[in-house]
N, C-alpha and C positions, 0 to 999 in steps of 0.2 A: 505493500499499500504506499503511495507517495504522498508526501506532505511538505509544506513549506511553513516556515516561521514568519508572521507578520507582525509589524507593529502597528497599533491602532490608537489613535488619540481618543480621549473621552468624547462622547456623543450621546446627546439625548434623542429618545424615541418615544413615541406613542403608538398605541395599537389596541386591538380587541382581542381578548382572550376567550377561546373555545376549548372545552373539555373534550377530549377524543378517546373513545375506547380502543385499545389495541385490536380487538376483533373486527372493528369497523374501519380500520386505518385505509384499506384499499379501496374503500367505497367514498371516501371523504373527498370532497371538491376543494382542494387546498387553494387553487386558482381563484375560486370565488370568494373563499375567506379573505385572500388577499386583495382582491378588487373591492370587497366591502370595507376593508380599512381604508384603502387608497380613496374610495369615494365618500368617506364619512365625515368630510368637512373638517378634519383636524387643521387647527390653524398653525400658523408660523412654520410651515414646511421648509426645510433645508434641502433644496435642489440638488446640491453639491455633494451629498452624501448618499450612500447606497441604501437600498431597501434591505431589510432583514427580518427575520422571524426567529422566534424563540420557542424551543420545547422546553418544558419545566414541569414541576409538580408530579413527578413520575410516581406511580403506584404499580402494583403487579398487574393491573386491569386496565389503566388509562394514563394519559398525559395531557398536559394543556399546551395548546398551540396558540402563539400569539404573533400574527403579522405586526410588522412595525414599520412606521414611516419616520424618517428624521426630522426633527424640528429644532429651531434655534432656541426656544424657550418653551416651557410646559404652560399650556392655557387650555383649561376646560377639565371638568371633572369627570366626564363620561367616559374616559379612555384610560387604559393602563399606562403607567409611566415607568420607562426603563431607562437607566443611563449606563451605557456601556463604558465599562471602566479602561482607562488609558493602560496600555501593556502590551505583551507578546501573547499572541494567539497562535496555536497549531491550527492550520488550515488543510483540509482535505477536499479535492475536487470530486464532484459525484454528479451523475446525470439525475435528474429528478425521478425519472422512471425506476430507477435503482434504489432510490431511498426508501428506506422503511425499516422495520425493527430488525431484520436479517442484516442488513448493512451496517446498522448501528453496533450490532453485536460483534461483527468482524472488526469494526473500527476500534471499539472499546478494548478487545483483545489485543489489538496492534498496539495501543496506547500502553495497556499494562506490561506487554511483552518487552516494550522499549523503555519502561520505567518513566515515561512522562508523567509530571505532576500536574493535573488538571483540576479545574473546579467542575465536580460532577453534578452540581445541583441543576445545571442547564446547559444546553448548546444552543449555537447560533447558526442560522442559515443565513448566509452573506452572499447577496445577489449581484450580478453583474452591474457596472455602472449605468448602463443603458436600459435596465430592465423596467423602470417604471415608464418609460416612453414606448416600450414594445408590448407590454402585456395586453393592451386593448386592441393590438392589431389583428385583423381578421386571419392573417398567414402565422400568427403565433401559436407554437405547439409547446405548451407548458411542460409535457413529459420529457421533451427532448433537451430542456435547458439543462445547462451545467452550472451548478453553483457550488459554493464552498461551505462546508461544515466547520465552524470554528470553535475551538475550546480555550478558554483562558488559561494560560500558563500560569501556575502558582508560582508566587515568589518565595524562594526558600531563604529565610534569614538564619545566619549563624551567630 
């Protein structure tokens, strides 16, 4: 499995959280969930930052999926607020059609085998720079998109 280490600055995001059952994962329209947040009227969008999504709140049966748009400041109480911390992130490329519990199991095993220290509370989907301008196109094929899954590298203090 190939990866790269990226340094990302702190960035504010807002989004809409949805609980997803693992058994229903393959039937969820993630592109629709993303379009819902893009069209939700979130203020102070930062067009110079990439679209992201966060997987969190993991249980044996479910997880939460939160599509996130970058904002210059938080405004509005109807949305989830998330601040991506400044730091290094392990980045793995994956086609959306291959993304699912099986891919994540393989990725986590790779991370453990290589001794990477990561924040395991959540993972982030990091979309291409032009993603927001293309998601509404008629020729857009969501499942064929390549995105990056990023995990925050834990800082080890001695």
